[in-house]
N, C-alpha and C positions, 0 to 999 in steps of 0.2 A: 401365497401363490395367487396370481391374477388369472381369472378365468373370464373369457369373452365368448359369448354365444355366437355361432356362425351368423354372419350378416349384420351383427349388432355393432354399434359404434360406442366406445366407452372412453371417457377421459381418464387419464392416469398421469399423475405427476411422479416423476422419478426423482427420488432424493439424491442430490449430489454429494459425493464424499467431501468431508471437511478436513482441514488441518489446523493446527494450533499456531498462532503467531504471538510471540512474546516481544516485548519492547525493552530496550536498554538505551540509556542515554540521558540527554539534557531535559531536566524537569521543566514543565511549563509549556513545552511545544504542543500545539494542537494537532491531533492525528486524524487523518482520514484514510480509508482504504476504499478504492473504487468509488470515490465521491461520497461515501457514507461517513459522517463525522462520528468518531469514537470518543473524542474529548481530549483534555490535556494530560500529559504525562505527570506522574506515573499512572500506568494503566495495568489492570490485571490481564493475563493472557486471554485472547479471544479465538473463537472458532470461525473460520471463513472458508468458503468453497475452495477446493483445490484448483490449481492452475496459476496462470500469470495474473497478478494483481498490481494495480497502481497504488503506491503508498506515497502520501504527502505529509510532511511535518511543517507546520507554519509556526514561525517564531515571532515573538512579540515585536521585533523590529521590522516585520514585514517580509523577511527573507523566507524562502521555502527550500526544503530538501525533497526532491521528487525522485522516486526510483521505481523500477519494475521489479517485483519480487516473484519468485516461484514458490507457491505454497504446496506442500506435499503431504500425503497421508502419513501419519506416524511421526512427523517432525519432532520437536517443534521447529519452526522457522523463527529465527531471532532477528529483529530489525534494530539496527543501531542508529539512534537519532543523534546526529552530530552537527552542531551549528556551523562548524568549519566547512561542512560540505554543502551548505545552503547557498542559494543564489538570490539576488534581488528580484522579487517577483514582478516589480514594476518595469523591468527592461523588456523590450519587445521579444516575445516568444521565450522569455527567460534566458536570452542570449548572454553569453560570456565573451569577453574579449580575451583572447589568448595570444600572447606574444612569445615567439621562440627566444631562447637565451641569446643575448647580444643584439637583438633587433631594436630598432627605434620605434617609439610609440608616437 
């Protein structure tokens, strides 16, 4: 229990709840969550603060898979790393060209 005397100022850090994130998928992809590098797959499950997190998998050919994930208490949250979902990170803003069926390119 935290006790603060009247008129006093006390610093206190509230620990945030964490959730477990597991990784499944293509070995060798380099993983970051919220900009923090975790390393290449395969990886052991990790504990991260709950909430919306940005996950990035960088593949050896320079492509990236970037997704927003929701980490919850009690999980685990499983991230599937799939090279077929990656985009070329060298394109402006990671833009993809999408053409409707039957359209001309």
